[in-house]
N, C-alpha and C positions, 0 to 999 in steps of 0.2 A: 174024466170030469168031464161034463159036458157043459155047454155055453148056454147060460143063461138067457131065458127069453125075455125081451121086454115088455112090461105090460103096457106101457105107454109112452108114444111119440108124440111128443109138443115142440109145433114149429115155433118160436118167438120169432118174427119177421123184426121187431122193430132194434132185437138186437141179434139178429141175422148168426140165431144159434137153433140147434135141432138138440130138444132132452131128452134122452131115453133114460126112461124110470125102467124099475124092475119092482117085484113082486115083494122084496125084503126093502122096498123102502129107500134104496141106493136109486141116484139116478147120476148120469154124466151130460153135460152142457158143453157140445161140440161145436164149433163154428162152423158156418157156413164155407167160409176160405176154406180152412181144416179140409174139410170135408171134400172140397171140390177140387186142390188140389194132390191129396192122396184118394181118387177115385179109384174104383179098384176093375174099371173098364179097360180091354185091350187098348182102347186108344191113350191112356194115360200109363199102364202097367206093364203094357205090352203082354210079350206072349213068353217073355221069358222070367229068371228069378234076378234080376237086377235091379238098378235104382230104377222108379219112374221116370218118364218125364218131366221137364221141370217145365210146370204151369205159373208162368207171371201175370201180375195184373188183376188178382181175382179179389182183391182186396174187400170192395164192394158186393162180392156176388151173393146173391140170396137164391133161397130154395121156392121156386117156385109151387111146385107139388111134391108130395107124398102118397106112393101107393105104393100096396100091398102087392107081395109078390108070394104066394101063397101063404105057407107058416114059417119060411123061413128068410125073408128078407123084404127090403122095400127099396123100390128106384127114386133116387131122388131125381125131380125135374126142376134142373138149375136154370137162372133167368137168362145165362147167356147162350142156352141151348144144349147145353152137357147135356146130356139122360141117357145115357150106355150103359152107365155103373149099377151094377145091383148088389145094395150091401148087406149083405148075410150078417143075422146075429152073431157070427163068428168075429168078422170082418169091426164090425161097429162096435163088438167087445176089446177087439187088438185094438181100434185106430184109439178107441178111450183110455187103454191101458199105458200106451206107448205115445201117448198125445207129446209130451215133455220133452223126448227125445227125436221124436219125429219134426215135429215143429222147429227146434233145434236146428236140426239137418238141414231141413228145407231152407229156413233163412239165409243159413250158410252157403249152400248151392246157388241161392239167390246172389248172394252177393261176390261168391267165383263167376259167374257167369254175366258181371253186370247187369240183372234183373234187379225186379222189383218188384214189390206188394202191389204198385199202382200202375205198371205197365208193364206187356209184355214183350217189348222191345230190349233186343240185345244189344249195349253200346259196344261200338265194335272196339273201342279201347283194351274190355276186357277180353274180348278174344286171342286165344295162343299168338304169337308174330312166330310163324309156321312159314308166311307167304313175305317177299319182299320184293315188290315190283323194279324192276332198271331203271334209272333216269331216262328220261325220253332222249333221244338225242338235238 
């Protein structure tokens, strides 16, 4: 089964969502924050199959531009400067279908690392207690 090709992409700047519509009338609205933290770029996904890099502090990120790349993808240029991910139709479909599970995992990982949607800073108290310096004499 082939991935459906979107017939319309609409950026809703005020609500910070990208609407992906199809010929059959179905559509998905994907938040910019979600698209940013699950960017298919090597910067976020790395070169392996593991979990993507954890990116916090993107609650208010928006998409500055949507640029077509051939007939198979779009490049999303985010207002935080990130623009290296190519969102193929397969990637957009996967992100839409797995949104609930992926978003839940993202929130869980943020909490585990003491990070938040509003800050990319890790709280020291959330780090593992591996190192304990000796008290000064």
